[in-house]
ChimeraX commands (.cxc) that place a marker at each C-alpha (Angstrom):
marker #1 position 98.14,16.50,11.61 radius 0.5
marker #1 position 100.53,19.13,12.88 radius 0.5
marker #1 position 99.56,18.32,16.42 radius 0.5
marker #1 position 100.33,14.59,15.86 radius 0.5
marker #1 position 103.76,15.28,14.37 radius 0.5
marker #1 position 104.51,17.59,17.26 radius 0.5
marker #1 position 103.90,14.72,19.75 radius 0.5
marker #1 position 106.13,12.37,17.80 radius 0.5
marker #1 position 109.28,11.67,19.54 radius 0.5
marker #1 position 112.55,9.84,18.66 radius 0.5
marker #1 position 111.34,6.84,21.17 radius 0.5
marker #1 position 108.24,6.52,18.73 radius 0.5
marker #1 position 110.51,6.30,15.74 radius 0.5
marker #1 position 112.58,3.46,17.53 radius 0.5
marker #1 position 109.39,1.70,18.28 radius 0.5
marker #1 position 108.17,1.59,14.74 radius 0.5
marker #1 position 111.70,0.64,13.57 radius 0.5
marker #1 position 112.00,-2.23,15.96 radius 0.5
marker #1 position 108.46,-3.61,14.80 radius 0.5
marker #1 position 109.31,-3.09,11.05 radius 0.5
marker #1 position 112.53,-4.85,11.35 radius 0.5
marker #1 position 111.05,-7.92,13.32 radius 0.5
marker #1 position 108.13,-8.07,10.74 radius 0.5
marker #1 position 110.80,-8.01,7.82 radius 0.5
marker #1 position 112.87,-10.85,9.46 radius 0.5
marker #1 position 110.00,-12.91,9.95 radius 0.5
marker #1 position 109.09,-12.49,6.23 radius 0.5
marker #1 position 112.62,-13.45,5.26 radius 0.5
marker #1 position 112.47,-16.61,7.60 radius 0.5
marker #1 position 109.31,-17.85,5.86 radius 0.5
marker #1 position 109.78,-16.48,2.29 radius 0.5
marker #1 position 109.59,-19.60,-0.07 radius 0.5
marker #1 position 107.98,-21.86,2.31 radius 0.5
marker #1 position 104.30,-22.99,2.84 radius 0.5
marker #1 position 104.09,-20.89,5.94 radius 0.5
marker #1 position 104.25,-17.79,3.58 radius 0.5
marker #1 position 100.95,-18.42,2.14 radius 0.5
marker #1 position 99.51,-18.59,5.71 radius 0.5
marker #1 position 101.15,-15.18,6.66 radius 0.5
marker #1 position 99.19,-13.87,3.67 radius 0.5
marker #1 position 95.94,-15.19,4.81 radius 0.5
marker #1 position 96.45,-13.65,8.15 radius 0.5
marker #1 position 97.40,-10.33,6.83 radius 0.5
marker #1 position 94.23,-10.34,4.68 radius 0.5
marker #1 position 92.03,-11.41,7.54 radius 0.5
marker #1 position 93.63,-8.58,9.80 radius 0.5
marker #1 position 93.06,-5.90,7.19 radius 0.5
marker #1 position 89.49,-7.09,6.37 radius 0.5
marker #1 position 88.65,-7.19,10.17 radius 0.5
marker #1 position 90.02,-3.50,10.55 radius 0.5
marker #1 position 88.03,-2.23,7.65 radius 0.5
marker #1 position 84.90,-3.82,9.01 radius 0.5
marker #1 position 85.35,-2.16,12.38 radius 0.5
marker #1 position 86.05,1.35,10.79 radius 0.5
marker #1 position 82.96,0.87,8.69 radius 0.5
marker #1 position 80.69,-0.23,11.60 radius 0.5
marker #1 position 80.21,-3.87,10.68 radius 0.5
marker #1 position 80.68,-5.13,14.12 radius 0.5
marker #1 position 79.35,-8.60,13.59 radius 0.5
marker #1 position 81.56,-9.06,10.66 radius 0.5
marker #1 position 84.62,-7.76,12.71 radius 0.5
marker #1 position 83.74,-10.18,15.42 radius 0.5
marker #1 position 83.72,-13.18,13.02 radius 0.5
marker #1 position 86.81,-12.01,11.29 radius 0.5
marker #1 position 88.68,-11.58,14.69 radius 0.5
marker #1 position 87.66,-15.08,15.87 radius 0.5
marker #1 position 88.84,-16.52,12.50 radius 0.5
marker #1 position 92.18,-14.79,12.96 radius 0.5
marker #1 position 92.86,-16.35,16.27 radius 0.5
marker #1 position 91.91,-19.92,14.93 radius 0.5
marker #1 position 94.23,-19.38,11.94 radius 0.5
marker #1 position 97.13,-18.37,14.27 radius 0.5
marker #1 position 96.56,-21.53,16.18 radius 0.5
marker #1 position 96.36,-23.55,13.18 radius 0.5
marker #1 position 99.61,-22.15,11.91 radius 0.5
marker #1 position 101.49,-23.22,15.07 radius 0.5
marker #1 position 100.10,-26.78,15.07 radius 0.5
marker #1 position 100.83,-27.29,11.22 radius 0.5
marker #1 position 104.12,-25.41,10.89 radius 0.5
marker #1 position 105.76,-26.96,14.00 radius 0.5
marker #1 position 108.84,-28.22,11.94 radius 0.5
marker #1 position 109.42,-24.68,10.54 radius 0.5
marker #1 position 109.11,-23.13,13.81 radius 0.5
marker #1 position 111.50,-25.35,15.30 radius 0.5
marker #1 position 114.06,-24.60,12.58 radius 0.5
marker #1 position 113.52,-20.78,13.04 radius 0.5
marker #1 position 114.31,-21.32,16.87 radius 0.5
marker #1 position 117.31,-23.49,15.98 radius 0.5
marker #1 position 118.34,-20.81,13.71 radius 0.5
marker #1 position 118.27,-18.26,16.54 radius 0.5
marker #1 position 120.61,-20.26,18.51 radius 0.5
marker #1 position 123.31,-20.02,15.82 radius 0.5
marker #1 position 123.68,-16.22,16.51 radius 0.5
marker #1 position 126.48,-16.97,19.00 radius 0.5
marker #1 position 128.58,-18.09,16.01 radius 0.5
marker #1 position 130.67,-20.68,18.13 radius 0.5
marker #1 position 132.47,-23.31,16.30 radius 0.5
marker #1 position 132.94,-26.69,18.20 radius 0.5
marker #1 position 135.63,-27.70,15.99 radius 0.5
marker #1 position 138.10,-25.98,13.64 radius 0.5
marker #1 position 137.07,-25.42,9.80 radius 0.5
marker #1 position 140.12,-27.34,9.07 radius 0.5
marker #1 position 138.49,-30.29,10.77 radius 0.5
marker #1 position 135.26,-29.83,9.13 radius 0.5
marker #1 position 136.96,-29.79,5.68 radius 0.5
marker #1 position 138.67,-33.12,6.65 radius 0.5
marker #1 position 135.29,-34.46,7.73 radius 0.5
marker #1 position 133.56,-33.38,4.51 radius 0.5
marker #1 position 136.35,-34.95,2.32 radius 0.5
marker #1 position 136.05,-38.33,4.29 radius 0.5
marker #1 position 132.45,-38.30,4.01 radius 0.5
marker #1 position 132.34,-37.72,0.37 radius 0.5
marker #1 position 134.86,-40.54,-0.34 radius 0.5
marker #1 position 132.70,-42.76,1.82 radius 0.5
marker #1 position 129.49,-41.97,0.16 radius 0.5
marker #1 position 131.02,-42.49,-3.29 radius 0.5
marker #1 position 132.48,-45.83,-2.21 radius 0.5
marker #1 position 129.18,-46.95,-0.74 radius 0.5
marker #1 position 127.25,-45.89,-3.94 radius 0.5
marker #1 position 129.80,-47.82,-6.24 radius 0.5
marker #1 position 128.80,-50.98,-4.22 radius 0.5
marker #1 position 124.97,-50.22,-4.02 radius 0.5
marker #1 position 125.41,-50.25,-0.26 radius 0.5
marker #1 position 122.50,-48.10,1.03 radius 0.5
marker #1 position 123.37,-45.68,3.86 radius 0.5
marker #1 position 122.02,-42.70,5.84 radius 0.5
marker #1 position 124.51,-40.41,7.61 radius 0.5
marker #1 position 123.29,-37.59,9.85 radius 0.5
marker #1 position 125.36,-34.62,10.82 radius 0.5
marker #1 position 124.16,-33.16,13.99 radius 0.5
marker #1 position 124.37,-29.37,14.14 radius 0.5
marker #1 position 122.96,-26.85,16.81 radius 0.5
marker #1 position 119.82,-28.87,17.42 radius 0.5
marker #1 position 120.60,-31.87,19.80 radius 0.5
marker #1 position 119.76,-35.23,18.53 radius 0.5
marker #1 position 120.09,-37.22,22.02 radius 0.5
marker #1 position 116.60,-38.60,21.55 radius 0.5
marker #1 position 117.69,-40.46,18.38 radius 0.5
marker #1 position 121.31,-41.33,19.57 radius 0.5
marker #1 position 120.37,-42.95,22.95 radius 0.5
marker #1 position 118.39,-45.81,21.38 radius 0.5
marker #1 position 121.12,-46.54,18.94 radius 0.5
marker #1 position 124.42,-48.37,19.37 radius 0.5
marker #1 position 127.15,-46.01,20.85 radius 0.5
marker #1 position 130.43,-45.96,18.89 radius 0.5
marker #1 position 132.32,-42.62,19.66 radius 0.5
marker #1 position 134.90,-43.11,16.92 radius 0.5
marker #1 position 136.78,-41.09,14.31 radius 0.5
marker #1 position 135.07,-40.89,11.02 radius 0.5
marker #1 position 136.77,-43.19,8.44 radius 0.5
marker #1 position 135.69,-44.67,5.22 radius 0.5
marker #1 position 136.46,-48.21,6.26 radius 0.5
marker #1 position 134.36,-47.91,9.36 radius 0.5
marker #1 position 131.23,-46.47,7.47 radius 0.5
marker #1 position 131.54,-49.12,4.91 radius 0.5
marker #1 position 131.70,-51.85,7.66 radius 0.5
marker #1 position 128.57,-50.35,9.29 radius 0.5
marker #1 position 126.59,-50.15,6.20 radius 0.5
marker #1 position 127.67,-53.57,4.70 radius 0.5
marker #1 position 124.46,-55.32,3.94 radius 0.5
marker #1 position 124.98,-58.08,6.30 radius 0.5
marker #1 position 126.26,-55.82,9.22 radius 0.5
marker #1 position 123.96,-55.89,12.32 radius 0.5
marker #1 position 124.29,-52.08,12.25 radius 0.5
marker #1 position 123.38,-51.17,8.66 radius 0.5
marker #1 position 119.64,-50.92,9.18 radius 0.5
marker #1 position 119.58,-47.56,10.67 radius 0.5
marker #1 position 121.26,-44.11,10.40 radius 0.5
marker #1 position 124.90,-43.06,11.56 radius 0.5
marker #1 position 124.95,-39.87,13.62 radius 0.5
marker #1 position 127.97,-37.69,13.64 radius 0.5
marker #1 position 128.70,-34.87,16.03 radius 0.5
marker #1 position 131.95,-32.88,16.60 radius 0.5
marker #1 position 133.59,-34.76,13.87 radius 0.5
marker #1 position 133.11,-38.20,15.43 radius 0.5
marker #1 position 130.65,-40.95,14.78 radius 0.5
marker #1 position 128.69,-41.09,18.04 radius 0.5
marker #1 position 126.18,-43.77,17.30 radius 0.5
marker #1 position 124.81,-46.20,14.51 radius 0.5
marker #1 position 121.65,-48.08,13.97 radius 0.5
marker #1 position 119.63,-45.06,14.82 radius 0.5
marker #1 position 116.10,-44.72,13.74 radius 0.5
marker #1 position 114.58,-41.35,12.45 radius 0.5
marker #1 position 111.25,-40.00,12.16 radius 0.5
marker #1 position 109.72,-40.46,8.58 radius 0.5
marker #1 position 108.56,-37.43,6.74 radius 0.5
marker #1 position 104.80,-37.34,6.18 radius 0.5
marker #1 position 104.99,-34.36,3.69 radius 0.5
marker #1 position 102.74,-34.75,0.77 radius 0.5
marker #1 position 105.26,-32.92,-1.06 radius 0.5
marker #1 position 107.85,-35.91,-0.94 radius 0.5
marker #1 position 108.11,-38.03,-4.09 radius 0.5
marker #1 position 106.36,-41.34,-3.85 radius 0.5
marker #1 position 109.55,-42.74,-5.49 radius 0.5
marker #1 position 111.37,-42.20,-2.09 radius 0.5
marker #1 position 112.06,-45.24,0.21 radius 0.5
marker #1 position 112.45,-45.32,3.83 radius 0.5
marker #1 position 115.91,-43.86,3.82 radius 0.5
marker #1 position 115.13,-40.86,1.82 radius 0.5
marker #1 position 111.86,-40.19,3.97 radius 0.5
marker #1 position 113.85,-40.64,7.14 radius 0.5
marker #1 position 116.31,-38.03,5.78 radius 0.5
marker #1 position 113.67,-35.56,5.08 radius 0.5
marker #1 position 111.81,-36.42,8.32 radius 0.5
marker #1 position 114.90,-35.45,10.53 radius 0.5
marker #1 position 115.55,-32.33,8.67 radius 0.5
marker #1 position 111.99,-31.15,8.93 radius 0.5
marker #1 position 112.35,-31.25,12.77 radius 0.5
marker #1 position 115.96,-30.31,13.28 radius 0.5
marker #1 position 118.85,-28.36,11.43 radius 0.5
marker #1 position 120.65,-31.55,10.83 radius 0.5
marker #1 position 122.20,-32.33,7.34 radius 0.5
marker #1 position 121.89,-35.81,6.02 radius 0.5
marker #1 position 123.75,-37.73,3.38 radius 0.5
marker #1 position 121.66,-40.63,1.73 radius 0.5
marker #1 position 122.99,-43.41,-0.45 radius 0.5
marker #1 position 120.31,-45.34,-2.32 radius 0.5
marker #1 position 120.55,-49.15,-2.24 radius 0.5
marker #1 position 118.35,-49.57,-5.44 radius 0.5
marker #1 position 120.05,-46.88,-7.69 radius 0.5
marker #1 position 123.29,-46.16,-6.15 radius 0.5
marker #1 position 122.80,-42.35,-6.10 radius 0.5
marker #1 position 123.94,-39.81,-3.48 radius 0.5
marker #1 position 121.55,-37.23,-2.08 radius 0.5
marker #1 position 121.71,-34.61,0.48 radius 0.5
marker #1 position 118.76,-33.39,2.75 radius 0.5
marker #1 position 118.59,-30.26,4.69 radius 0.5
marker #1 position 115.80,-27.97,5.86 radius 0.5
marker #1 position 113.05,-30.50,4.74 radius 0.5
marker #1 position 114.20,-30.61,1.23 radius 0.5
marker #1 position 116.54,-33.04,-0.51 radius 0.5
marker #1 position 118.89,-32.86,-3.54 radius 0.5
marker #1 position 119.61,-36.00,-5.58 radius 0.5
marker #1 position 122.04,-37.46,-8.07 radius 0.5
marker #1 position 125.07,-35.73,-6.50 radius 0.5
marker #1 position 128.74,-36.78,-7.57 radius 0.5
marker #1 position 131.80,-36.31,-5.46 radius 0.5
marker #1 position 132.48,-32.77,-6.38 radius 0.5
marker #1 position 128.86,-31.70,-5.90 radius 0.5
marker #1 position 128.42,-33.41,-2.68 radius 0.5
marker #1 position 131.78,-31.66,-1.29 radius 0.5
marker #1 position 130.42,-28.31,-2.44 radius 0.5
marker #1 position 126.86,-28.65,-1.04 radius 0.5
marker #1 position 128.12,-29.74,2.34 radius 0.5
marker #1 position 130.78,-26.82,2.26 radius 0.5
marker #1 position 127.92,-24.40,1.45 radius 0.5
marker #1 position 125.71,-25.73,4.25 radius 0.5
marker #1 position 128.52,-25.91,6.76 radius 0.5
marker #1 position 129.95,-22.55,5.64 radius 0.5
marker #1 position 133.30,-24.06,4.75 radius 0.5
marker #1 position 135.10,-22.33,1.99 radius 0.5
marker #1 position 137.92,-23.95,-0.12 radius 0.5
marker link #1:1,2 radius 0.2
marker link #1:2,3 radius 0.2
marker link #1:3,4 radius 0.2
marker link #1:4,5 radius 0.2
marker link #1:5,6 radius 0.2
marker link #1:6,7 radius 0.2
marker link #1:7,8 radius 0.2
marker link #1:8,9 radius 0.2
marker link #1:9,10 radius 0.2
marker link #1:10,11 radius 0.2
marker link #1:11,12 radius 0.2
marker link #1:12,13 radius 0.2
marker link #1:13,14 radius 0.2
marker link #1:14,15 radius 0.2
marker link #1:15,16 radius 0.2
marker link #1:16,17 radius 0.2
marker link #1:17,18 radius 0.2
marker link #1:18,19 radius 0.2
marker link #1:19,20 radius 0.2
marker link #1:20,21 radius 0.2
marker link #1:21,22 radius 0.2
marker link #1:22,23 radius 0.2
marker link #1:23,24 radius 0.2
marker link #1:24,25 radius 0.2
marker link #1:25,26 radius 0.2
marker link #1:26,27 radius 0.2
marker link #1:27,28 radius 0.2
marker link #1:28,29 radius 0.2
marker link #1:29,30 radius 0.2
marker link #1:30,31 radius 0.2
marker link #1:31,32 radius 0.2
marker link #1:32,33 radius 0.2
marker link #1:33,34 radius 0.2
marker link #1:34,35 radius 0.2
marker link #1:35,36 radius 0.2
marker link #1:36,37 radius 0.2
marker link #1:37,38 radius 0.2
marker link #1:38,39 radius 0.2
marker link #1:39,40 radius 0.2
marker link #1:40,41 radius 0.2
marker link #1:41,42 radius 0.2
marker link #1:42,43 radius 0.2
marker link #1:43,44 radius 0.2
marker link #1:44,45 radius 0.2
marker link #1:45,46 radius 0.2
marker link #1:46,47 radius 0.2
marker link #1:47,48 radius 0.2
marker link #1:48,49 radius 0.2
marker link #1:49,50 radius 0.2
marker link #1:50,51 radius 0.2
marker link #1:51,52 radius 0.2
marker link #1:52,53 radius 0.2
marker link #1:53,54 radius 0.2
marker link #1:54,55 radius 0.2
marker link #1:55,56 radius 0.2
marker link #1:56,57 radius 0.2
marker link #1:57,58 radius 0.2
marker link #1:58,59 radius 0.2
marker link #1:59,60 radius 0.2
marker link #1:60,61 radius 0.2
marker link #1:61,62 radius 0.2
marker link #1:62,63 radius 0.2
marker link #1:63,64 radius 0.2
marker link #1:64,65 radius 0.2
marker link #1:65,66 radius 0.2
marker link #1:66,67 radius 0.2
marker link #1:67,68 radius 0.2
marker link #1:68,69 radius 0.2
marker link #1:69,70 radius 0.2
marker link #1:70,71 radius 0.2
marker link #1:71,72 radius 0.2
marker link #1:72,73 radius 0.2
marker link #1:73,74 radius 0.2
marker link #1:74,75 radius 0.2
marker link #1:75,76 radius 0.2
marker link #1:76,77 radius 0.2
marker link #1:77,78 radius 0.2
marker link #1:78,79 radius 0.2
marker link #1:79,80 radius 0.2
marker link #1:80,81 radius 0.2
marker link #1:81,82 radius 0.2
marker link #1:82,83 radius 0.2
marker link #1:83,84 radius 0.2
marker link #1:84,85 radius 0.2
marker link #1:85,86 radius 0.2
marker link #1:86,87 radius 0.2
marker link #1:87,88 radius 0.2
marker link #1:88,89 radius 0.2
marker link #1:89,90 radius 0.2
marker link #1:90,91 radius 0.2
marker link #1:91,92 radius 0.2
marker link #1:92,93 radius 0.2
marker link #1:93,94 radius 0.2
marker link #1:94,95 radius 0.2
marker link #1:95,96 radius 0.2
marker link #1:96,97 radius 0.2
marker link #1:97,98 radius 0.2
marker link #1:98,99 radius 0.2
marker link #1:99,100 radius 0.2
marker link #1:100,101 radius 0.2
marker link #1:101,102 radius 0.2
marker link #1:102,103 radius 0.2
marker link #1:103,104 radius 0.2
marker link #1:104,105 radius 0.2
marker link #1:105,106 radius 0.2
marker link #1:106,107 radius 0.2
marker link #1:107,108 radius 0.2
marker link #1:108,109 radius 0.2
marker link #1:109,110 radius 0.2
marker link #1:110,111 radius 0.2
marker link #1:111,112 radius 0.2
marker link #1:112,113 radius 0.2
marker link #1:113,114 radius 0.2
marker link #1:114,115 radius 0.2
marker link #1:115,116 radius 0.2
marker link #1:116,117 radius 0.2
marker link #1:117,118 radius 0.2
marker link #1:118,119 radius 0.2
marker link #1:119,120 radius 0.2
marker link #1:120,121 radius 0.2
marker link #1:121,122 radius 0.2
marker link #1:122,123 radius 0.2
marker link #1:123,124 radius 0.2
marker link #1:124,125 radius 0.2
marker link #1:125,126 radius 0.2
marker link #1:126,127 radius 0.2
marker link #1:127,128 radius 0.2
marker link #1:128,129 radius 0.2
marker link #1:129,130 radius 0.2
marker link #1:130,131 radius 0.2
marker link #1:131,132 radius 0.2
marker link #1:132,133 radius 0.2
marker link #1:133,134 radius 0.2
marker link #1:134,135 radius 0.2
marker link #1:135,136 radius 0.2
marker link #1:136,137 radius 0.2
marker link #1:137,138 radius 0.2
marker link #1:138,139 radius 0.2
marker link #1:139,140 radius 0.2
marker link #1:140,141 radius 0.2
marker link #1:141,142 radius 0.2
marker link #1:142,143 radius 0.2
marker link #1:143,144 radius 0.2
marker link #1:144,145 radius 0.2
marker link #1:145,146 radius 0.2
marker link #1:146,147 radius 0.2
marker link #1:147,148 radius 0.2
marker link #1:148,149 radius 0.2
marker link #1:149,150 radius 0.2
marker link #1:150,151 radius 0.2
marker link #1:151,152 radius 0.2
marker link #1:152,153 radius 0.2
marker link #1:153,154 radius 0.2
marker link #1:154,155 radius 0.2
marker link #1:155,156 radius 0.2
marker link #1:156,157 radius 0.2
marker link #1:157,158 radius 0.2
marker link #1:158,159 radius 0.2
marker link #1:159,160 radius 0.2
marker link #1:160,161 radius 0.2
marker link #1:161,162 radius 0.2
marker link #1:162,163 radius 0.2
marker link #1:163,164 radius 0.2
marker link #1:164,165 radius 0.2
marker link #1:165,166 radius 0.2
marker link #1:166,167 radius 0.2
marker link #1:167,168 radius 0.2
marker link #1:168,169 radius 0.2
marker link #1:169,170 radius 0.2
marker link #1:170,171 radius 0.2
marker link #1:171,172 radius 0.2
marker link #1:172,173 radius 0.2
marker link #1:173,174 radius 0.2
marker link #1:174,175 radius 0.2
marker link #1:175,176 radius 0.2
marker link #1:176,177 radius 0.2
marker link #1:177,178 radius 0.2
marker link #1:178,179 radius 0.2
marker link #1:179,180 radius 0.2
marker link #1:180,181 radius 0.2
marker link #1:181,182 radius 0.2
marker link #1:182,183 radius 0.2
marker link #1:183,184 radius 0.2
marker link #1:184,185 radius 0.2
marker link #1:185,186 radius 0.2
marker link #1:186,187 radius 0.2
marker link #1:187,188 radius 0.2
marker link #1:188,189 radius 0.2
marker link #1:189,190 radius 0.2
marker link #1:190,191 radius 0.2
marker link #1:191,192 radius 0.2
marker link #1:192,193 radius 0.2
marker link #1:193,194 radius 0.2
marker link #1:194,195 radius 0.2
marker link #1:195,196 radius 0.2
marker link #1:196,197 radius 0.2
marker link #1:197,198 radius 0.2
marker link #1:198,199 radius 0.2
marker link #1:199,200 radius 0.2
marker link #1:200,201 radius 0.2
marker link #1:201,202 radius 0.2
marker link #1:202,203 radius 0.2
marker link #1:203,204 radius 0.2
marker link #1:204,205 radius 0.2
marker link #1:205,206 radius 0.2
marker link #1:206,207 radius 0.2
marker link #1:207,208 radius 0.2
marker link #1:208,209 radius 0.2
marker link #1:209,210 radius 0.2
marker link #1:210,211 radius 0.2
marker link #1:211,212 radius 0.2
marker link #1:212,213 radius 0.2
marker link #1:213,214 radius 0.2
marker link #1:214,215 radius 0.2
marker link #1:215,216 radius 0.2
marker link #1:216,217 radius 0.2
marker link #1:217,218 radius 0.2
marker link #1:218,219 radius 0.2
marker link #1:219,220 radius 0.2
marker link #1:220,221 radius 0.2
marker link #1:221,222 radius 0.2
marker link #1:222,223 radius 0.2
marker link #1:223,224 radius 0.2
marker link #1:224,225 radius 0.2
marker link #1:225,226 radius 0.2
marker link #1:226,227 radius 0.2
marker link #1:227,228 radius 0.2
marker link #1:228,229 radius 0.2
marker link #1:229,230 radius 0.2
marker link #1:230,231 radius 0.2
marker link #1:231,232 radius 0.2
marker link #1:232,233 radius 0.2
marker link #1:233,234 radius 0.2
marker link #1:234,235 radius 0.2
marker link #1:235,236 radius 0.2
marker link #1:236,237 radius 0.2
marker link #1:237,238 radius 0.2
marker link #1:238,239 radius 0.2
marker link #1:239,240 radius 0.2
marker link #1:240,241 radius 0.2
marker link #1:241,242 radius 0.2
marker link #1:242,243 radius 0.2
marker link #1:243,244 radius 0.2
marker link #1:244,245 radius 0.2
marker link #1:245,246 radius 0.2
marker link #1:246,247 radius 0.2
marker link #1:247,248 radius 0.2
marker link #1:248,249 radius 0.2
marker link #1:249,250 radius 0.2
marker link #1:250,251 radius 0.2
marker link #1:251,252 radius 0.2
view
């Protein structure tokens, strides 16, 4: 014991701290998600494999080691959306702002007014706010607009007889870049069976990217916000503004 401590240097402490920090950050990222359960399984398999090796159960150790590798591969396949969001989150560490907070606050206000107006008329709508993850693959097949955000324009786009109403509007850098864009539908078993195409599309795009989506239900006239694969329903104007402000980190 004394000999081991005498050979312990500051570089060893740094090595341990870096690994511990990375593990801690990984646990924070996956906390509260389905992936957290898989991490527990992987930890149990690793500990069991190590225990089997110490005892001398070589066959058991071999089986557990192979199971561990299979679970890691299975985790990567099943949790692609979560991993994409994690990688997208890493890209935010530069903290660059494309446009001012004042411009974002104005955008939130205009979007809230638009959503309330559309909801009062039972005009279904889906509005996507692009963030760090690029949505070019969904923008290009849509109809290019490149216009300022306005309540009148959004009402015109989502008017039931408009040729552009059947699809999503995508907003980037405070401008409406495209309309009539089609999004991937969520296949998550956790999504309510009451959800229609718009709500499933909103959840689907937020499972794959860090986008924020506003949904107005044509059937009920309710307003919802989807983010990180989850959706919040029945928001009023004040709640919508607050939720968008929290996600985009706009205060006041």
